[in-house]
C-alpha positions as CSV (number, residue, x, y, z in Angstrom):
1,M,9.1,-17.1,-3.0
2,A,7.8,-13.6,-2.8
3,I,3.6,-14.2,-2.3
4,I,2.5,-17.9,-0.8
5,R,-1.1,-17.2,-1.7
6,E,-3.7,-14.6,-2.7
7,S,-7.6,-14.5,-1.7
8,A,-10.2,-12.4,-1.0
9,D,-9.2,-12.1,2.4
10,G,-5.9,-10.8,1.5
11,I,-2.3,-11.7,0.5
12,E,-0.2,-13.9,2.6
13,I,3.6,-13.2,2.5
14,P,6.3,-14.6,4.3
15,W,7.7,-12.8,7.4
16,S,10.9,-13.9,9.7
17,D,8.5,-15.6,12.1
18,G,6.2,-17.3,10.0
19,T,3.8,-15.3,7.4
20,R,1.4,-12.7,7.6
21,L,-1.6,-12.0,5.5
22,M,-2.0,-8.7,4.2
23,P,-5.6,-7.2,3.7
24,L,-6.7,-6.0,0.7
25,L,-7.3,-2.5,0.2
26,T,-10.9,-0.6,1.2
27,R,-12.8,1.3,-1.2
28,E,-12.1,4.1,1.1
29,E,-8.4,3.3,1.2
30,V,-8.1,3.1,-2.7
31,E,-10.3,6.3,-2.6
32,R,-7.6,7.9,-0.6
33,F,-4.3,6.6,-1.8
34,W,-5.4,6.4,-6.0
35,P,-4.3,10.3,-6.4
36,R,-1.1,10.2,-5.0
37,V,-0.2,6.5,-7.0
38,Q,-1.0,8.0,-10.3
39,T,1.0,11.0,-9.5
40,K,4.2,8.9,-8.7
41,Q,3.5,6.5,-11.1
42,K,4.0,9.7,-13.5
43,E,7.5,10.4,-11.6
44,W,9.0,7.2,-11.6
45,L,8.1,6.4,-15.2
46,G,9.6,9.9,-16.2
47,G,12.7,9.5,-14.2
48,T,12.1,12.7,-11.6
49,D,11.7,10.5,-8.3
50,T,13.9,7.7,-7.5
51,D,12.2,6.9,-4.2
52,A,10.2,3.7,-5.2
53,I,9.5,2.3,-1.7
54,S,8.4,5.2,0.2
55,L,4.6,5.1,-0.7
56,P,3.9,1.2,-1.4
57,L,5.4,0.9,2.2
58,E,3.0,3.7,3.7
59,I,0.3,2.1,1.8
60,I,1.0,-1.6,2.6
61,C,1.5,-0.6,6.6
62,A,-2.1,1.2,6.4
63,A,-3.8,-2.2,5.0
64,M,-1.7,-4.1,8.1
65,N,-2.3,-2.2,10.5
66,R,-6.3,-3.0,10.3
67,K,-4.5,-6.5,11.3
68,Y,-1.6,-5.7,12.8
69,R,-2.2,-2.7,14.8
70,E,1.4,-2.7,16.1
71,L,3.3,-3.3,12.6
72,T,5.6,-0.5,11.7
73,L,7.0,1.2,8.6
74,A,10.4,-0.2,10.1
75,D,8.9,-3.9,10.7
76,L,8.3,-4.0,7.0
77,E,11.3,-2.9,5.7
78,D,13.1,-5.4,7.9
79,N,11.1,-8.2,6.5
80,L,9.9,-7.2,3.1
81,T,12.8,-8.4,0.4
82,P,12.6,-6.1,-2.5
83,S,11.3,-8.8,-4.9
84,T,8.3,-9.5,-2.5
85,L,7.8,-5.7,-2.0
86,K,7.7,-5.7,-6.0
87,A,4.9,-8.7,-6.2
88,L,3.3,-7.3,-2.7
89,W,2.7,-3.9,-4.5
90,Q,1.7,-5.5,-7.8
91,A,-1.1,-8.1,-6.3
92,L,-2.1,-5.7,-4.1
93,W,-3.8,-3.3,-6.9
94,A,-4.7,-6.3,-9.2
95,A,-6.4,-8.3,-6.2
96,T,-8.1,-5.0,-4.8
97,Y,-10.1,-4.3,-8.0
98,L,-10.7,-8.2,-8.6
99,Y,-12.4,-9.3,-4.9
100,H,-13.5,-5.6,-3.9
101,V,-13.9,-2.7,-7.0
102,P,-17.0,-3.9,-8.8
103,V,-16.4,-3.8,-12.4
104,K,-19.5,-1.4,-14.3
105,S,-21.1,-3.2,-16.8
106,S,-22.4,-1.8,-19.6
107,L,-25.5,-4.3,-19.9
């Protein structure tokens, strides 16, 4: 199982000694990282960048460091399987927007 649970509190993922709760991105983190994500997505889709994990790991680590200050990129690499990383990356953005980024209404 890649992701155990999603909520407004975060995304619970399996970890070597149990589970960890990854907090959702804050508005400030979204604003800081989104331009880099957009650039990377173009590179990934265009096949010009084969490094598909560095930026996701950096962003996930930044969010998780709010809850687990001692967590390092190496810890993430040791504890996240490729399928968990992919599912976590996708769920992170979806849940962040669902719970924290208000949708502007035309009403």
